[in-house]
Structures are given as structure tokens and as C-alpha cells.
C-alpha positions, -999 to +999 in steps of 0.1 A: +744+037-061+719+059-078+693+055-050+679+077-024+658+073+007+628+092+009+605+090+041+569+098+032+545+101+065+509+098+055+489+095+085+498+104+120+509+069+129+521+054+093+548+060+071+562+048+041+600+040+032+606+052-007+635+048-024+641+065-056+663+053-083+679+083-101+688+064-134+651+045-139+636+079-125+608+056-104+599+049-070+598+017-053+581+010-015+606-015+003+589-016+038+557-001+055+560+004+093+535+015+120+540+029+153+505+020+169+501+035+201+499+012+230+472+015+255+484+027+288+467-002+310+495-031+304+466-058+310+446-047+283+459-074+262+496-095+266+516-088+235+531-120+229+491-139+228+468-135+200+431-150+209+417-167+184+385-188+183+366-190+215+393-175+233+384-145+219+350-144+238+360-170+270+391-160+283+387-173+316+386-208+304+409-232+316+421-266+298+416-301+314+449-313+317+448-352+316+487-359+316+485-346+351+483-375+377+463-356+405+437-339+376+431-371+364+428-385+402+399-354+405+381-364+374+384-399+384+373-393+419+339-373+403+325-398+383+329-426+409+316-407+437+287-397+410+282-433+406+282-447+445+261-417+457+234-429+431+237-461+446+236-456+479+206-431+479+188-456+454+192-486+483+181-463+509+144-460+491+149-430+470+134-428+435+159-431+406+155-393+393+163-377+428+190-403+432+208-389+406+202-353+411+214-355+446+244-379+432+254-349+405+254-324+435+278-343+454+302-351+424+300-312+416+306-300+450+340-318+448+349-309+415+342-275+422+362-274+455+391-291+430+387-266+406+386-235+435+414-247+452+438-244+423+428-211+420+436-204+461+469-223+459+481-228+419+512-243+435+500-272+451+469-293+438+467-321+463+448-297+487+418-293+459+417-335+467+416-330+506+394-302+504+370-321+481+370-351+505+359-327+536+331-309+511+315-344+509+316-349+545+299-315+549+270-323+525+266-352+543+257-339+580+247-304+566+232-307+531+239-290+497+239-257+487+230-230+457+256-247+428+252-211+413+274-198+438+306-215+430+305-210+393+301-171+401+329-175+425+352-194+400+351-172+378+356-144+399+390-155+413+402-163+377+395-129+367+418-113+393+444-140+397+444-144+357+457-181+358+443-189+322+470-163+314+443-140+293+419-114+310+383-114+309+360-109+278+325-106+269+314-147+273+332-143+307+312-110+316+283-123+307+287-152+331+297-133+361+273-104+356+243-126+344+250-153+379+249-123+399+219-106+391+203-142+393+215-144+427+204-112+436+172-116+422+171-148+444+172-129+471+212-130+476+215-091+471+254-092+482+266-108+453+260-082+424+278-058+450+305-079+453+309-082+415+309-045+409+336-046+438+358-072+422+356-055+387+366-025+407+396-037+421+405-051+387+405-024+371+432-008+400+457-037+404+485-043+382+479-052+348+444-040+352+417-038+326+403-001+324+370-012+308+365-031+341+349+004+357+319+001+329+315-033+337+315-025+376+285+001+368+265-027+349+269-054+381+261-027+406+226-016+385+220-052+393+209-043+427+176-026+413+162-058+407+176-078+436+157-090+465+161-079+498+145-097+527+141-082+561+136-112+580+169-116+604+192-138+591+201-172+613+234-182+612+243-217+626+276-219+649+287-248+631+289-221+600+314-200+622+333-229+630+338-239+593+345-203+581+368-194+611+389-224+604+390-214+566+404-177+576+432-196+598+443-221+578+441-200+546+457-169+559+496-178+554+486-188+520+487-149+514+526-146+526+536-176+504+522-163+474+546-137+469+572-168+458+545-184+433+562-203+402+529-207+385+524-198+350+492-191+333+481-215+307+480-192+274+508-173+282+531-194+303+541-165+320+549-161+358+516-151+376+518-120+391+521-123+428+501-086+439+471-099+415+471-130+435+475-122+468+445-093+459+425-127+450+430-145+479+422-113+503+389-108+482+381-144+485+383-139+526+362-112+526+335-131+502+333-158+525+329-137+558+304-112+539+283-135+525+281-155+554+269-130+579+250-111+556+225-140+541+231-164+571+228-201+568+219-202+534+249-183+520+272-204+544+261-237+528+264-226+496+297-214+502+307-249+516+332-264+485+347-229+487+357-230+528+370-266+527+390-256+498+407-231+516+409-254+546+424-281+521+448-260+506+461-246+542+461-278+557+484-291+529+506-260+528+512-266+563+528-299+557+546-286+531+562-262+554+570-289+577+584-313+549+603-280+538+588-289+502+579-245+500+607-230+480+612-195+488+626-179+455+611-152+434 
């Protein structure tokens, strides 16, 4: 045909395929190929997901699916709770401003309990509704806690199980580390320590992101400005009963998660059971370490998380009795 193929390498990872036409004596580039080296850590970036827009900076965000009946119910309950609690507090003589603040606290407690329950058991959503109801009862008798603890916990759980379908990015890291350092400055010194432990764990488990080790160092550096109280911590027996119930009821979830069918929001791929089980074990460690190291203040802040564990565990028990759990990989 009068043509000859010539492969011309011009860098360590690129080459050009040139076709030489003997009749007209010229070269023509037909294709340009690249053999870019891949990161040896599989979790660096999924090959089939190209982040754009805000996803380049916030990888752990999850969309609210209003087509899902349980999610729609949770959002409606949040709005109704805020209105009813505002009316209730106003009728009992509280001024309108403080009444709204209390109502928002109740509503956020319910909503964050539901959101955390979706991370604790991504296959069964009704457990979050049960946990949200238990949270309202706990708030009535025991009071509200620091809502920032729930925000921090939500991001930690999503980082470990990757339910969003993407790894943690710069915006997520700012929120996680910033919240942990703020809580440490507020006297909860265990949270910068747990944040560093979470980053180290994330870098070592399946599909881990190796740069998490550097983020662990930044988190642990926050202990320098943390407030360490020398006063003995007081822990009420009510919180010990609640945390024990959460541990006992939630423990079977670790075994059942091996058969999870949940998928990441952005990739559509099945969640890795090993990452999910690691997240569950770390969650239980957070409950007990925070409670026993910081006493009633930390236990009160973790009430929505404990109720989420109780709700998901109770609903799993019912699902097992009704043979609604599929034991397949």
C-alpha cells in the first residue's frame, strides 16, 4: 500500500504512531496514545467517576432523594417537629426567640439521627425513623447536646464507608478537621484524637487514600490547642444504659453488613463490605470512648447517634424475624 508504521517515543509515558507514505514522502499522525502510571492505591479516584463543580471540593455530600418515601417522611417530620415544638414552648411561657431555638434543636436532632442511621445501615431506612422518635424522647427527659458533634460524626462515617461514592476532598477535610479542633478547644479533646485515628484507619483499609496519613498528622496537631480538664468526669447511669443498649442492638449489623446491597450515590457501585464493617466498629468505639472520657456532656451530645444505633438494630431484628434480609453477596 506504500505506507509504513513508525512508533516514535518522545517521553517516558507518551508515544506517537506515525504513518509514512512512500509515494508522497510525508508523515501523518494517526493516533496519540498515553500510558499514564496509576496510583497504586485503588481508592485514589474511581476510574468511572469524573468529579466536576462542587464535587471537586466536597466528595462526601449526598443528595436528598425526595422520590424515596422514607426520606420524604423524614423531611416532613422534621418540619412538623419544628412547628409543634415552637408552639409547645410558646404555650408554656417561653419567649418566641428561645422557643424557636429549642424547636430547631429538636428538629435537627431528629434529622441528623435519620442521616446517621442511613450510614449505619444503608440497606434499611426505617430504622432511622425509629431512632429519630427515640431521640425526641431522650431530648425531652435528658436535654439537648452539642449539635457539632453530630456533624463531625456524620462526615467521619461517610469518609469511612464512602456511601457517597467518592472519597473525602479538601472541603470535607476542612469541615472534619476544623470541627474536631473546635470541639477540642471547647474541652472535648478526644475528638482531634479520634479524627487522626479515623484518617489513619482510612488510609490502611481497602481502597484507602494514602494522603489521609498527612491529614491525620494535621488532626493530631490540633491537640496542642485542645483544652484538657483536670476535673473528674461524671457519668449518669442513664447514659450507661443507653450506650449499652446501643452496643448490644447494633452489634449484629457488623455481621449482616457483609451481605450489603447498598450502592454509592455517585458511582452506582456496591459498597465495600470491609469498609462498611470498619466504619461500624469505629462508630462503636467513638460512642464508648467519648462517653467515658468526657462524661455526661459527650453522652448528651451523642444521644442522636446512640438512638440511631438502637433504631437500626431494632429494625434489623424485626427484619430478621420476618425473613426480609437477603443473605447473598
